[in-house]
Every structure is written in C-alpha cells, then in structure tokens.
Chimera marker file (.cmm) of the C-alpha trace (Angstrom):
<marker_set name="trace">
<marker id="1" x="4.906" y="78.111" z="9.264" r="1" g="1" b="0" radius="0.5"/>
<marker id="2" x="1.488" y="79.518" z="10.017" r="1" g="1" b="0" radius="0.5"/>
<marker id="3" x="-1.198" y="76.887" z="9.900" r="1" g="1" b="0" radius="0.5"/>
<marker id="4" x="-4.837" y="77.316" z="9.177" r="1" g="1" b="0" radius="0.5"/>
<marker id="5" x="-6.451" y="80.365" z="11.072" r="1" g="1" b="0" radius="0.5"/>
<marker id="6" x="-2.942" y="81.424" z="12.147" r="1" g="1" b="0" radius="0.5"/>
<marker id="7" x="-2.379" y="78.394" z="14.324" r="1" g="1" b="0" radius="0.5"/>
<marker id="8" x="1.194" y="77.645" z="15.303" r="1" g="1" b="0" radius="0.5"/>
<marker id="9" x="2.239" y="74.448" z="17.131" r="1" g="1" b="0" radius="0.5"/>
<marker id="10" x="5.108" y="74.570" z="19.727" r="1" g="1" b="0" radius="0.5"/>
<marker id="11" x="7.775" y="73.680" z="17.065" r="1" g="1" b="0" radius="0.5"/>
<marker id="12" x="6.690" y="76.678" z="14.969" r="1" g="1" b="0" radius="0.5"/>
<marker id="13" x="6.748" y="78.874" z="18.050" r="1" g="1" b="0" radius="0.5"/>
<marker id="14" x="10.387" y="77.787" z="18.604" r="1" g="1" b="0" radius="0.5"/>
<marker id="15" x="11.217" y="78.776" z="15.073" r="1" g="1" b="0" radius="0.5"/>
<marker id="16" x="10.211" y="82.399" z="16.026" r="1" g="1" b="0" radius="0.5"/>
<marker id="17" x="11.179" y="82.679" z="19.697" r="1" g="1" b="0" radius="0.5"/>
<marker id="18" x="14.772" y="81.807" z="21.011" r="1" g="1" b="0" radius="0.5"/>
<marker id="19" x="13.388" y="80.542" z="24.351" r="1" g="1" b="0" radius="0.5"/>
<marker id="20" x="13.739" y="76.984" z="25.383" r="1" g="1" b="0" radius="0.5"/>
<marker id="21" x="12.890" y="74.854" z="28.369" r="1" g="1" b="0" radius="0.5"/>
<marker id="22" x="12.463" y="75.842" z="31.155" r="1" g="1" b="0" radius="0.5"/>
<marker id="23" x="11.661" y="79.383" z="29.966" r="1" g="1" b="0" radius="0.5"/>
<marker id="24" x="9.522" y="78.690" z="26.865" r="1" g="1" b="0" radius="0.5"/>
<marker id="25" x="6.049" y="79.614" z="28.267" r="1" g="1" b="0" radius="0.5"/>
<marker id="26" x="4.010" y="79.321" z="25.065" r="1" g="1" b="0" radius="0.5"/>
<marker id="27" x="2.783" y="75.939" z="23.913" r="1" g="1" b="0" radius="0.5"/>
<marker id="28" x="0.629" y="77.046" z="21.082" r="1" g="1" b="0" radius="0.5"/>
<marker id="29" x="-0.541" y="80.168" z="19.075" r="1" g="1" b="0" radius="0.5"/>
<marker id="30" x="-4.309" y="79.690" z="18.555" r="1" g="1" b="0" radius="0.5"/>
<marker id="31" x="-4.756" y="82.846" z="16.317" r="1" g="1" b="0" radius="0.5"/>
<marker id="32" x="-2.351" y="85.021" z="14.632" r="1" g="1" b="0" radius="0.5"/>
<marker id="33" x="-2.956" y="88.145" z="12.521" r="1" g="1" b="0" radius="0.5"/>
<marker id="34" x="0.701" y="89.298" z="11.919" r="1" g="1" b="0" radius="0.5"/>
<marker id="35" x="1.287" y="92.741" z="12.958" r="1" g="1" b="0" radius="0.5"/>
<marker id="36" x="-2.198" y="93.085" z="14.540" r="1" g="1" b="0" radius="0.5"/>
<marker id="37" x="-3.167" y="90.458" z="17.207" r="1" g="1" b="0" radius="0.5"/>
<marker id="38" x="-2.429" y="87.078" z="18.612" r="1" g="1" b="0" radius="0.5"/>
<marker id="39" x="-3.943" y="84.510" z="21.016" r="1" g="1" b="0" radius="0.5"/>
<marker id="40" x="-1.615" y="82.040" z="22.736" r="1" g="1" b="0" radius="0.5"/>
<marker id="41" x="-1.954" y="79.140" z="25.169" r="1" g="1" b="0" radius="0.5"/>
<marker id="42" x="0.178" y="77.881" z="28.069" r="1" g="1" b="0" radius="0.5"/>
<marker id="43" x="-0.837" y="74.601" z="29.746" r="1" g="1" b="0" radius="0.5"/>
<marker id="44" x="0.261" y="75.064" z="33.360" r="1" g="1" b="0" radius="0.5"/>
<marker id="45" x="1.270" y="71.776" z="34.939" r="1" g="1" b="0" radius="0.5"/>
<marker id="46" x="2.445" y="70.738" z="38.399" r="1" g="1" b="0" radius="0.5"/>
<marker id="47" x="5.639" y="69.459" z="36.712" r="1" g="1" b="0" radius="0.5"/>
<marker id="48" x="6.949" y="73.008" z="36.158" r="1" g="1" b="0" radius="0.5"/>
<marker id="49" x="10.145" y="73.560" z="38.141" r="1" g="1" b="0" radius="0.5"/>
<marker id="50" x="9.078" y="76.722" z="39.817" r="1" g="1" b="0" radius="0.5"/>
<marker id="51" x="6.220" y="75.030" z="41.586" r="1" g="1" b="0" radius="0.5"/>
<marker id="52" x="8.769" y="73.283" z="43.900" r="1" g="1" b="0" radius="0.5"/>
<marker id="53" x="9.389" y="76.424" z="45.743" r="1" g="1" b="0" radius="0.5"/>
<marker id="54" x="6.353" y="78.737" z="44.875" r="1" g="1" b="0" radius="0.5"/>
<marker id="55" x="4.603" y="77.698" z="47.104" r="1" g="1" b="0" radius="0.5"/>
<marker id="56" x="5.054" y="74.296" z="48.765" r="1" g="1" b="0" radius="0.5"/>
<marker id="57" x="1.553" y="73.173" z="49.607" r="1" g="1" b="0" radius="0.5"/>
<marker id="58" x="-0.032" y="76.075" z="47.710" r="1" g="1" b="0" radius="0.5"/>
<marker id="59" x="1.348" y="75.906" z="44.183" r="1" g="1" b="0" radius="0.5"/>
<marker id="60" x="0.852" y="79.352" z="42.423" r="1" g="1" b="0" radius="0.5"/>
<marker id="61" x="2.570" y="80.279" z="39.114" r="1" g="1" b="0" radius="0.5"/>
<marker id="62" x="4.703" y="83.331" z="39.979" r="1" g="1" b="0" radius="0.5"/>
<marker id="63" x="3.347" y="86.649" z="38.643" r="1" g="1" b="0" radius="0.5"/>
<marker id="64" x="6.567" y="87.467" z="36.842" r="1" g="1" b="0" radius="0.5"/>
<marker id="65" x="6.313" y="84.276" z="34.956" r="1" g="1" b="0" radius="0.5"/>
<marker id="66" x="2.631" y="84.963" z="34.109" r="1" g="1" b="0" radius="0.5"/>
<marker id="67" x="3.884" y="88.287" z="32.654" r="1" g="1" b="0" radius="0.5"/>
<marker id="68" x="6.677" y="86.496" z="30.809" r="1" g="1" b="0" radius="0.5"/>
<marker id="69" x="4.163" y="83.938" z="29.248" r="1" g="1" b="0" radius="0.5"/>
<marker id="70" x="2.089" y="86.926" z="28.041" r="1" g="1" b="0" radius="0.5"/>
<marker id="71" x="5.198" y="88.768" z="26.876" r="1" g="1" b="0" radius="0.5"/>
<marker id="72" x="6.217" y="85.662" z="24.837" r="1" g="1" b="0" radius="0.5"/>
<marker id="73" x="2.842" y="85.634" z="22.921" r="1" g="1" b="0" radius="0.5"/>
<marker id="74" x="3.562" y="89.384" z="22.322" r="1" g="1" b="0" radius="0.5"/>
<marker id="75" x="6.993" y="88.426" z="21.080" r="1" g="1" b="0" radius="0.5"/>
<marker id="76" x="5.538" y="85.917" z="18.531" r="1" g="1" b="0" radius="0.5"/>
<marker id="77" x="3.131" y="88.706" z="17.380" r="1" g="1" b="0" radius="0.5"/>
<marker id="78" x="5.862" y="91.296" z="16.986" r="1" g="1" b="0" radius="0.5"/>
<marker id="79" x="8.268" y="88.866" z="15.161" r="1" g="1" b="0" radius="0.5"/>
<marker id="80" x="5.470" y="87.501" z="12.944" r="1" g="1" b="0" radius="0.5"/>
<marker id="81" x="6.005" y="90.044" z="10.136" r="1" g="1" b="0" radius="0.5"/>
<marker id="82" x="8.503" y="88.935" z="7.525" r="1" g="1" b="0" radius="0.5"/>
<marker id="83" x="10.843" y="91.991" z="8.035" r="1" g="1" b="0" radius="0.5"/>
<marker id="84" x="11.187" y="91.232" z="11.772" r="1" g="1" b="0" radius="0.5"/>
<marker id="85" x="12.012" y="87.458" z="11.438" r="1" g="1" b="0" radius="0.5"/>
<marker id="86" x="15.288" y="86.380" z="13.144" r="1" g="1" b="0" radius="0.5"/>
<marker id="87" x="15.302" y="89.392" z="15.418" r="1" g="1" b="0" radius="0.5"/>
<marker id="88" x="14.886" y="89.327" z="19.238" r="1" g="1" b="0" radius="0.5"/>
<marker id="89" x="11.967" y="90.997" z="20.932" r="1" g="1" b="0" radius="0.5"/>
<marker id="90" x="13.308" y="92.784" z="24.099" r="1" g="1" b="0" radius="0.5"/>
<marker id="91" x="10.807" y="94.128" z="26.712" r="1" g="1" b="0" radius="0.5"/>
<marker id="92" x="11.423" y="97.817" z="26.830" r="1" g="1" b="0" radius="0.5"/>
<marker id="93" x="8.688" y="98.654" z="29.420" r="1" g="1" b="0" radius="0.5"/>
<marker id="94" x="5.717" y="97.178" z="31.193" r="1" g="1" b="0" radius="0.5"/>
<marker id="95" x="2.835" y="99.407" z="32.378" r="1" g="1" b="0" radius="0.5"/>
<marker id="96" x="-0.580" y="99.009" z="34.003" r="1" g="1" b="0" radius="0.5"/>
<marker id="97" x="0.175" y="95.542" z="35.237" r="1" g="1" b="0" radius="0.5"/>
<marker id="98" x="-2.715" y="94.067" z="37.227" r="1" g="1" b="0" radius="0.5"/>
<marker id="99" x="-2.989" y="90.565" z="38.661" r="1" g="1" b="0" radius="0.5"/>
<marker id="100" x="-6.566" y="89.482" z="39.283" r="1" g="1" b="0" radius="0.5"/>
<marker id="101" x="-6.440" y="85.919" z="40.151" r="1" g="1" b="0" radius="0.5"/>
<marker id="102" x="-3.716" y="83.361" z="40.726" r="1" g="1" b="0" radius="0.5"/>
<marker id="103" x="-2.741" y="80.809" z="38.086" r="1" g="1" b="0" radius="0.5"/>
<marker id="104" x="-2.340" y="77.269" z="39.394" r="1" g="1" b="0" radius="0.5"/>
<marker id="105" x="-1.416" y="73.841" z="38.116" r="1" g="1" b="0" radius="0.5"/>
<marker id="106" x="-4.103" y="72.462" z="35.814" r="1" g="1" b="0" radius="0.5"/>
<marker id="107" x="-4.985" y="75.900" z="34.445" r="1" g="1" b="0" radius="0.5"/>
<marker id="108" x="-4.719" y="76.809" z="30.758" r="1" g="1" b="0" radius="0.5"/>
<marker id="109" x="-3.486" y="80.371" z="30.375" r="1" g="1" b="0" radius="0.5"/>
<marker id="110" x="-4.923" y="82.042" z="27.294" r="1" g="1" b="0" radius="0.5"/>
<marker id="111" x="-3.266" y="85.273" z="26.406" r="1" g="1" b="0" radius="0.5"/>
<marker id="112" x="-4.714" y="87.726" z="23.966" r="1" g="1" b="0" radius="0.5"/>
<marker id="113" x="-2.469" y="90.300" z="22.511" r="1" g="1" b="0" radius="0.5"/>
<marker id="114" x="-3.267" y="93.299" z="20.311" r="1" g="1" b="0" radius="0.5"/>
<marker id="115" x="-0.944" y="95.901" z="18.827" r="1" g="1" b="0" radius="0.5"/>
<marker id="116" x="-1.560" y="99.437" z="20.111" r="1" g="1" b="0" radius="0.5"/>
<marker id="117" x="1.210" y="101.048" z="18.053" r="1" g="1" b="0" radius="0.5"/>
<marker id="118" x="3.961" y="99.854" z="15.901" r="1" g="1" b="0" radius="0.5"/>
<marker id="119" x="6.732" y="102.150" z="14.565" r="1" g="1" b="0" radius="0.5"/>
<marker id="120" x="9.986" y="101.068" z="12.965" r="1" g="1" b="0" radius="0.5"/>
<marker id="121" x="11.418" y="98.475" z="15.288" r="1" g="1" b="0" radius="0.5"/>
<marker id="122" x="9.401" y="99.261" z="18.474" r="1" g="1" b="0" radius="0.5"/>
<marker id="123" x="5.900" y="98.547" z="19.379" r="1" g="1" b="0" radius="0.5"/>
<marker id="124" x="3.437" y="98.700" z="22.265" r="1" g="1" b="0" radius="0.5"/>
<marker id="125" x="0.840" y="95.916" z="22.858" r="1" g="1" b="0" radius="0.5"/>
<marker id="126" x="-1.952" y="95.257" z="25.305" r="1" g="1" b="0" radius="0.5"/>
<marker id="127" x="-1.925" y="91.793" z="26.795" r="1" g="1" b="0" radius="0.5"/>
<marker id="128" x="-4.716" y="90.062" z="28.707" r="1" g="1" b="0" radius="0.5"/>
<marker id="129" x="-4.345" y="86.664" z="30.289" r="1" g="1" b="0" radius="0.5"/>
<marker id="130" x="-7.383" y="84.537" z="31.075" r="1" g="1" b="0" radius="0.5"/>
<marker id="131" x="-8.213" y="81.125" z="32.703" r="1" g="1" b="0" radius="0.5"/>
<marker id="132" x="-11.588" y="79.710" z="32.135" r="1" g="1" b="0" radius="0.5"/>
<marker id="133" x="-12.694" y="83.091" z="30.563" r="1" g="1" b="0" radius="0.5"/>
<marker id="134" x="-11.697" y="85.089" z="33.589" r="1" g="1" b="0" radius="0.5"/>
<marker id="135" x="-8.995" y="87.714" z="33.436" r="1" g="1" b="0" radius="0.5"/>
<marker id="136" x="-6.020" y="86.693" z="35.652" r="1" g="1" b="0" radius="0.5"/>
<marker id="137" x="-3.512" y="89.334" z="34.492" r="1" g="1" b="0" radius="0.5"/>
<marker id="138" x="-3.200" y="92.342" z="32.077" r="1" g="1" b="0" radius="0.5"/>
<marker id="139" x="-0.685" y="94.861" z="31.022" r="1" g="1" b="0" radius="0.5"/>
<marker id="140" x="0.673" y="97.090" z="28.417" r="1" g="1" b="0" radius="0.5"/>
<marker id="141" x="4.175" y="96.213" z="27.074" r="1" g="1" b="0" radius="0.5"/>
<marker id="142" x="6.677" y="97.988" z="24.885" r="1" g="1" b="0" radius="0.5"/>
<marker id="143" x="9.039" y="95.881" z="22.810" r="1" g="1" b="0" radius="0.5"/>
<marker id="144" x="12.136" y="96.796" z="20.969" r="1" g="1" b="0" radius="0.5"/>
<marker id="145" x="13.023" y="94.489" z="18.142" r="1" g="1" b="0" radius="0.5"/>
<marker id="146" x="16.860" y="94.178" z="17.843" r="1" g="1" b="0" radius="0.5"/>
<marker id="147" x="19.279" y="92.401" z="15.537" r="1" g="1" b="0" radius="0.5"/>
<marker id="148" x="20.823" y="89.556" z="17.636" r="1" g="1" b="0" radius="0.5"/>
<marker id="149" x="24.189" y="90.304" z="15.987" r="1" g="1" b="0" radius="0.5"/>
<marker id="150" x="24.372" y="93.643" z="17.547" r="1" g="1" b="0" radius="0.5"/>
<marker id="151" x="26.279" y="93.761" z="20.916" r="1" g="1" b="0" radius="0.5"/>
<marker id="152" x="24.383" y="94.405" z="24.081" r="1" g="1" b="0" radius="0.5"/>
<marker id="153" x="25.143" y="98.110" z="24.309" r="1" g="1" b="0" radius="0.5"/>
<marker id="154" x="23.897" y="98.844" z="20.735" r="1" g="1" b="0" radius="0.5"/>
<marker id="155" x="20.697" y="96.915" z="21.571" r="1" g="1" b="0" radius="0.5"/>
<marker id="156" x="20.290" y="98.927" z="24.859" r="1" g="1" b="0" radius="0.5"/>
<marker id="157" x="20.874" y="102.119" z="22.885" r="1" g="1" b="0" radius="0.5"/>
<marker id="158" x="18.133" y="101.032" z="20.377" r="1" g="1" b="0" radius="0.5"/>
<marker id="159" x="15.654" y="100.436" z="23.235" r="1" g="1" b="0" radius="0.5"/>
<marker id="160" x="16.549" y="103.780" z="24.998" r="1" g="1" b="0" radius="0.5"/>
<marker id="161" x="15.925" y="105.627" z="21.641" r="1" g="1" b="0" radius="0.5"/>
<marker id="162" x="12.645" y="103.915" z="20.817" r="1" g="1" b="0" radius="0.5"/>
<marker id="163" x="9.818" y="106.436" z="20.107" r="1" g="1" b="0" radius="0.5"/>
<marker id="164" x="6.652" y="104.363" z="20.187" r="1" g="1" b="0" radius="0.5"/>
<marker id="165" x="5.156" y="105.838" z="23.310" r="1" g="1" b="0" radius="0.5"/>
<marker id="166" x="5.762" y="109.608" z="23.241" r="1" g="1" b="0" radius="0.5"/>
<marker id="167" x="8.069" y="109.366" z="26.197" r="1" g="1" b="0" radius="0.5"/>
<marker id="168" x="5.545" y="107.809" z="28.515" r="1" g="1" b="0" radius="0.5"/>
<marker id="169" x="7.244" y="104.806" z="30.464" r="1" g="1" b="0" radius="0.5"/>
<marker id="170" x="10.131" y="104.120" z="28.345" r="1" g="1" b="0" radius="0.5"/>
<link id1="1" id2="2" r="1" g="1" b="0" radius="0.2"/>
<link id1="2" id2="3" r="1" g="1" b="0" radius="0.2"/>
<link id1="3" id2="4" r="1" g="1" b="0" radius="0.2"/>
<link id1="4" id2="5" r="1" g="1" b="0" radius="0.2"/>
<link id1="5" id2="6" r="1" g="1" b="0" radius="0.2"/>
<link id1="6" id2="7" r="1" g="1" b="0" radius="0.2"/>
<link id1="7" id2="8" r="1" g="1" b="0" radius="0.2"/>
<link id1="8" id2="9" r="1" g="1" b="0" radius="0.2"/>
<link id1="9" id2="10" r="1" g="1" b="0" radius="0.2"/>
<link id1="10" id2="11" r="1" g="1" b="0" radius="0.2"/>
<link id1="11" id2="12" r="1" g="1" b="0" radius="0.2"/>
<link id1="12" id2="13" r="1" g="1" b="0" radius="0.2"/>
<link id1="13" id2="14" r="1" g="1" b="0" radius="0.2"/>
<link id1="14" id2="15" r="1" g="1" b="0" radius="0.2"/>
<link id1="15" id2="16" r="1" g="1" b="0" radius="0.2"/>
<link id1="16" id2="17" r="1" g="1" b="0" radius="0.2"/>
<link id1="17" id2="18" r="1" g="1" b="0" radius="0.2"/>
<link id1="18" id2="19" r="1" g="1" b="0" radius="0.2"/>
<link id1="19" id2="20" r="1" g="1" b="0" radius="0.2"/>
<link id1="20" id2="21" r="1" g="1" b="0" radius="0.2"/>
<link id1="21" id2="22" r="1" g="1" b="0" radius="0.2"/>
<link id1="22" id2="23" r="1" g="1" b="0" radius="0.2"/>
<link id1="23" id2="24" r="1" g="1" b="0" radius="0.2"/>
<link id1="24" id2="25" r="1" g="1" b="0" radius="0.2"/>
<link id1="25" id2="26" r="1" g="1" b="0" radius="0.2"/>
<link id1="26" id2="27" r="1" g="1" b="0" radius="0.2"/>
<link id1="27" id2="28" r="1" g="1" b="0" radius="0.2"/>
<link id1="28" id2="29" r="1" g="1" b="0" radius="0.2"/>
<link id1="29" id2="30" r="1" g="1" b="0" radius="0.2"/>
<link id1="30" id2="31" r="1" g="1" b="0" radius="0.2"/>
<link id1="31" id2="32" r="1" g="1" b="0" radius="0.2"/>
<link id1="32" id2="33" r="1" g="1" b="0" radius="0.2"/>
<link id1="33" id2="34" r="1" g="1" b="0" radius="0.2"/>
<link id1="34" id2="35" r="1" g="1" b="0" radius="0.2"/>
<link id1="35" id2="36" r="1" g="1" b="0" radius="0.2"/>
<link id1="36" id2="37" r="1" g="1" b="0" radius="0.2"/>
<link id1="37" id2="38" r="1" g="1" b="0" radius="0.2"/>
<link id1="38" id2="39" r="1" g="1" b="0" radius="0.2"/>
<link id1="39" id2="40" r="1" g="1" b="0" radius="0.2"/>
<link id1="40" id2="41" r="1" g="1" b="0" radius="0.2"/>
<link id1="41" id2="42" r="1" g="1" b="0" radius="0.2"/>
<link id1="42" id2="43" r="1" g="1" b="0" radius="0.2"/>
<link id1="43" id2="44" r="1" g="1" b="0" radius="0.2"/>
<link id1="44" id2="45" r="1" g="1" b="0" radius="0.2"/>
<link id1="45" id2="46" r="1" g="1" b="0" radius="0.2"/>
<link id1="46" id2="47" r="1" g="1" b="0" radius="0.2"/>
<link id1="47" id2="48" r="1" g="1" b="0" radius="0.2"/>
<link id1="48" id2="49" r="1" g="1" b="0" radius="0.2"/>
<link id1="49" id2="50" r="1" g="1" b="0" radius="0.2"/>
<link id1="50" id2="51" r="1" g="1" b="0" radius="0.2"/>
<link id1="51" id2="52" r="1" g="1" b="0" radius="0.2"/>
<link id1="52" id2="53" r="1" g="1" b="0" radius="0.2"/>
<link id1="53" id2="54" r="1" g="1" b="0" radius="0.2"/>
<link id1="54" id2="55" r="1" g="1" b="0" radius="0.2"/>
<link id1="55" id2="56" r="1" g="1" b="0" radius="0.2"/>
<link id1="56" id2="57" r="1" g="1" b="0" radius="0.2"/>
<link id1="57" id2="58" r="1" g="1" b="0" radius="0.2"/>
<link id1="58" id2="59" r="1" g="1" b="0" radius="0.2"/>
<link id1="59" id2="60" r="1" g="1" b="0" radius="0.2"/>
<link id1="60" id2="61" r="1" g="1" b="0" radius="0.2"/>
<link id1="61" id2="62" r="1" g="1" b="0" radius="0.2"/>
<link id1="62" id2="63" r="1" g="1" b="0" radius="0.2"/>
<link id1="63" id2="64" r="1" g="1" b="0" radius="0.2"/>
<link id1="64" id2="65" r="1" g="1" b="0" radius="0.2"/>
<link id1="65" id2="66" r="1" g="1" b="0" radius="0.2"/>
<link id1="66" id2="67" r="1" g="1" b="0" radius="0.2"/>
<link id1="67" id2="68" r="1" g="1" b="0" radius="0.2"/>
<link id1="68" id2="69" r="1" g="1" b="0" radius="0.2"/>
<link id1="69" id2="70" r="1" g="1" b="0" radius="0.2"/>
<link id1="70" id2="71" r="1" g="1" b="0" radius="0.2"/>
<link id1="71" id2="72" r="1" g="1" b="0" radius="0.2"/>
<link id1="72" id2="73" r="1" g="1" b="0" radius="0.2"/>
<link id1="73" id2="74" r="1" g="1" b="0" radius="0.2"/>
<link id1="74" id2="75" r="1" g="1" b="0" radius="0.2"/>
<link id1="75" id2="76" r="1" g="1" b="0" radius="0.2"/>
<link id1="76" id2="77" r="1" g="1" b="0" radius="0.2"/>
<link id1="77" id2="78" r="1" g="1" b="0" radius="0.2"/>
<link id1="78" id2="79" r="1" g="1" b="0" radius="0.2"/>
<link id1="79" id2="80" r="1" g="1" b="0" radius="0.2"/>
<link id1="80" id2="81" r="1" g="1" b="0" radius="0.2"/>
<link id1="81" id2="82" r="1" g="1" b="0" radius="0.2"/>
<link id1="82" id2="83" r="1" g="1" b="0" radius="0.2"/>
<link id1="83" id2="84" r="1" g="1" b="0" radius="0.2"/>
<link id1="84" id2="85" r="1" g="1" b="0" radius="0.2"/>
<link id1="85" id2="86" r="1" g="1" b="0" radius="0.2"/>
<link id1="86" id2="87" r="1" g="1" b="0" radius="0.2"/>
<link id1="87" id2="88" r="1" g="1" b="0" radius="0.2"/>
<link id1="88" id2="89" r="1" g="1" b="0" radius="0.2"/>
<link id1="89" id2="90" r="1" g="1" b="0" radius="0.2"/>
<link id1="90" id2="91" r="1" g="1" b="0" radius="0.2"/>
<link id1="91" id2="92" r="1" g="1" b="0" radius="0.2"/>
<link id1="92" id2="93" r="1" g="1" b="0" radius="0.2"/>
<link id1="93" id2="94" r="1" g="1" b="0" radius="0.2"/>
<link id1="94" id2="95" r="1" g="1" b="0" radius="0.2"/>
<link id1="95" id2="96" r="1" g="1" b="0" radius="0.2"/>
<link id1="96" id2="97" r="1" g="1" b="0" radius="0.2"/>
<link id1="97" id2="98" r="1" g="1" b="0" radius="0.2"/>
<link id1="98" id2="99" r="1" g="1" b="0" radius="0.2"/>
<link id1="99" id2="100" r="1" g="1" b="0" radius="0.2"/>
<link id1="100" id2="101" r="1" g="1" b="0" radius="0.2"/>
<link id1="101" id2="102" r="1" g="1" b="0" radius="0.2"/>
<link id1="102" id2="103" r="1" g="1" b="0" radius="0.2"/>
<link id1="103" id2="104" r="1" g="1" b="0" radius="0.2"/>
<link id1="104" id2="105" r="1" g="1" b="0" radius="0.2"/>
<link id1="105" id2="106" r="1" g="1" b="0" radius="0.2"/>
<link id1="106" id2="107" r="1" g="1" b="0" radius="0.2"/>
<link id1="107" id2="108" r="1" g="1" b="0" radius="0.2"/>
<link id1="108" id2="109" r="1" g="1" b="0" radius="0.2"/>
<link id1="109" id2="110" r="1" g="1" b="0" radius="0.2"/>
<link id1="110" id2="111" r="1" g="1" b="0" radius="0.2"/>
<link id1="111" id2="112" r="1" g="1" b="0" radius="0.2"/>
<link id1="112" id2="113" r="1" g="1" b="0" radius="0.2"/>
<link id1="113" id2="114" r="1" g="1" b="0" radius="0.2"/>
<link id1="114" id2="115" r="1" g="1" b="0" radius="0.2"/>
<link id1="115" id2="116" r="1" g="1" b="0" radius="0.2"/>
<link id1="116" id2="117" r="1" g="1" b="0" radius="0.2"/>
<link id1="117" id2="118" r="1" g="1" b="0" radius="0.2"/>
<link id1="118" id2="119" r="1" g="1" b="0" radius="0.2"/>
<link id1="119" id2="120" r="1" g="1" b="0" radius="0.2"/>
<link id1="120" id2="121" r="1" g="1" b="0" radius="0.2"/>
<link id1="121" id2="122" r="1" g="1" b="0" radius="0.2"/>
<link id1="122" id2="123" r="1" g="1" b="0" radius="0.2"/>
<link id1="123" id2="124" r="1" g="1" b="0" radius="0.2"/>
<link id1="124" id2="125" r="1" g="1" b="0" radius="0.2"/>
<link id1="125" id2="126" r="1" g="1" b="0" radius="0.2"/>
<link id1="126" id2="127" r="1" g="1" b="0" radius="0.2"/>
<link id1="127" id2="128" r="1" g="1" b="0" radius="0.2"/>
<link id1="128" id2="129" r="1" g="1" b="0" radius="0.2"/>
<link id1="129" id2="130" r="1" g="1" b="0" radius="0.2"/>
<link id1="130" id2="131" r="1" g="1" b="0" radius="0.2"/>
<link id1="131" id2="132" r="1" g="1" b="0" radius="0.2"/>
<link id1="132" id2="133" r="1" g="1" b="0" radius="0.2"/>
<link id1="133" id2="134" r="1" g="1" b="0" radius="0.2"/>
<link id1="134" id2="135" r="1" g="1" b="0" radius="0.2"/>
<link id1="135" id2="136" r="1" g="1" b="0" radius="0.2"/>
<link id1="136" id2="137" r="1" g="1" b="0" radius="0.2"/>
<link id1="137" id2="138" r="1" g="1" b="0" radius="0.2"/>
<link id1="138" id2="139" r="1" g="1" b="0" radius="0.2"/>
<link id1="139" id2="140" r="1" g="1" b="0" radius="0.2"/>
<link id1="140" id2="141" r="1" g="1" b="0" radius="0.2"/>
<link id1="141" id2="142" r="1" g="1" b="0" radius="0.2"/>
<link id1="142" id2="143" r="1" g="1" b="0" radius="0.2"/>
<link id1="143" id2="144" r="1" g="1" b="0" radius="0.2"/>
<link id1="144" id2="145" r="1" g="1" b="0" radius="0.2"/>
<link id1="145" id2="146" r="1" g="1" b="0" radius="0.2"/>
<link id1="146" id2="147" r="1" g="1" b="0" radius="0.2"/>
<link id1="147" id2="148" r="1" g="1" b="0" radius="0.2"/>
<link id1="148" id2="149" r="1" g="1" b="0" radius="0.2"/>
<link id1="149" id2="150" r="1" g="1" b="0" radius="0.2"/>
<link id1="150" id2="151" r="1" g="1" b="0" radius="0.2"/>
<link id1="151" id2="152" r="1" g="1" b="0" radius="0.2"/>
<link id1="152" id2="153" r="1" g="1" b="0" radius="0.2"/>
<link id1="153" id2="154" r="1" g="1" b="0" radius="0.2"/>
<link id1="154" id2="155" r="1" g="1" b="0" radius="0.2"/>
<link id1="155" id2="156" r="1" g="1" b="0" radius="0.2"/>
<link id1="156" id2="157" r="1" g="1" b="0" radius="0.2"/>
<link id1="157" id2="158" r="1" g="1" b="0" radius="0.2"/>
<link id1="158" id2="159" r="1" g="1" b="0" radius="0.2"/>
<link id1="159" id2="160" r="1" g="1" b="0" radius="0.2"/>
<link id1="160" id2="161" r="1" g="1" b="0" radius="0.2"/>
<link id1="161" id2="162" r="1" g="1" b="0" radius="0.2"/>
<link id1="162" id2="163" r="1" g="1" b="0" radius="0.2"/>
<link id1="163" id2="164" r="1" g="1" b="0" radius="0.2"/>
<link id1="164" id2="165" r="1" g="1" b="0" radius="0.2"/>
<link id1="165" id2="166" r="1" g="1" b="0" radius="0.2"/>
<link id1="166" id2="167" r="1" g="1" b="0" radius="0.2"/>
<link id1="167" id2="168" r="1" g="1" b="0" radius="0.2"/>
<link id1="168" id2="169" r="1" g="1" b="0" radius="0.2"/>
<link id1="169" id2="170" r="1" g="1" b="0" radius="0.2"/>
</marker_set>
C-alpha cells in the first residue's frame, strides 16, 4: 500500500480513509512515516462544488474545509499503523487554529502533520498547511481512533475519556 518514500496515491488514501467525493480532500500522500509524520497534497480546482457559493466572483476555499483537508492528512497518519487499520479517526478537539492566507482555485495545498503525542487510541498532532511554501493555516488537533462497529454513543464515550492532552481542550 505504501509506495517508495511513503508515497500514497488517491486509491491508497481511499483504502485508509472512509471519505469519498465530495468530501475526500486529500489527493496524495507525499511522505509518510507511520506514527510520526506525513505530508499530503490537495489540488484545489475551480470545479469544487463549494466554490459555487463561496464566494461568487471571489472564489475562496472555506476555512472549515482547509481544516478538514489538513485533518484528513492527520487521519491518514493516525491510521497508518497496522493496529489502527480499519478504524475511524474522529476529531476530538482543535486548538490554536490560525488562518494566514486564503486558499483559492489553482492552489496546491500541502499539509505537513507531525505527531505530538500518541497514547492508546488517542493522539494529538500539529498540522501546517502551505501554498507555494507560505503558511496558509495551522492548528493542533486531537484524534480519537474508534472501531466503526461501535455505536455512536460508545464512540463519543471513548472520545470523552481520551487522556492524550492532560485535560487541556478535550
């Protein structure tokens, strides 16, 4: 599944993440060190549905979708370890989010993710999105890895009981 230098094409990404069009926001993983770091790529095109309404005449990728694209690279990283395959990566918290520049059609969003902490089935990562080498967005995210066979309330309980961040922003 992992090619040379940790490169994953979109089909390999689809084997890891459950997301599909129009919410799959990772086109390729350029670098992957399972459990440590990942670099992902999203080609932003004017054909994206959200550009029809955000904003007519001034197309800008919505900030929440920039964060989601970065989170999906984080999800690939968190799920890249064999013991976490076939789980779902839920966002348990997002801290220190900053948007520096807009992302527009024609941009290539490169997201770098590094693990800050990983304990059991929860982890905290730092994500930085860049376009042409310039930071466009950054954040810290907490993930809870859950078994998709558990019902929603058990998954929520698992997220609520996560201990990755000493009670800070969970």
